[in-house]
C-alpha positions in Angstrom: 1.2 -2.0 42.5 1.3 -2.9 38.8 2.2 -6.2 38.6 -1.0 -6.4 41.0 -3.1 -4.6 38.5 -1.3 -6.8 35.4 -1.9 -9.9 36.9 -5.4 -9.1 37.8 -5.8 -7.8 34.6 -4.2 -10.8 32.3 -6.5 -13.4 34.6 -9.7 -11.1 33.4 -8.7 -11.6 30.7 -7.2 -15.4 30.6 -11.6 -16.0 31.6 -13.5 -14.1 29.8 -11.5 -15.2 26.9 -12.4 -19.4 28.8 -15.7 -18.4 28.7 -15.6 -17.7 25.2 -14.5 -20.3 24.2 -16.7 -22.7 26.0 -19.9 -21.1 24.6 -18.0 -21.5 21.1 -18.2 -25.2 21.5 -21.7 -25.2 23.6 -23.2 -23.2 20.3 -22.1 -25.8 17.8 -22.4 -28.8 20.0 -26.2 -27.9 20.1 -25.8 -26.9 16.4 -25.1 -30.7 15.2 -27.8 -32.0 18.5 -30.4 -29.5 16.2 -29.6 -30.6 12.6 -29.2 -34.4 14.0 -32.9 -34.1 16.1 -34.1 -33.4 12.5 -32.3 -35.6 11.3 -34.0 -38.3 13.1 -37.0 -36.4 13.0 -37.2 -36.6 9.2 -36.6 -40.2 9.1 -39.3 -41.3 11.9 -41.9 -39.5 9.6 -40.6 -41.1 6.1 -40.1 -44.7 8.1 -43.7 -43.7 8.6 -45.3 -42.7 5.9 -43.9 -46.1 4.6 -45.4 -47.7 7.0 -48.8 -46.6 6.5 -48.5 -46.6 2.8 -47.3 -50.5 2.8 -50.9 -51.0 5.1 -52.5 -49.5 2.3 -51.4 -51.1 -0.8 -52.5 -54.4 1.7 -55.8 -53.2 2.4 -56.6 -52.2 -0.6 -56.3 -56.0 -2.4 
């Protein structure tokens, strides 16, 4: 009887461990994705500003 209790508890512990590490991986993946999107966003804004600056200089001449 004790063996069944222990094996059930062990499998629950393994399941919790797997869930914990899965969530940890998901968390860091989302964090990396967030920062990549942030970098892309500011990079595109910078390019857009440079584009508008270039065209506004052309119109002034």
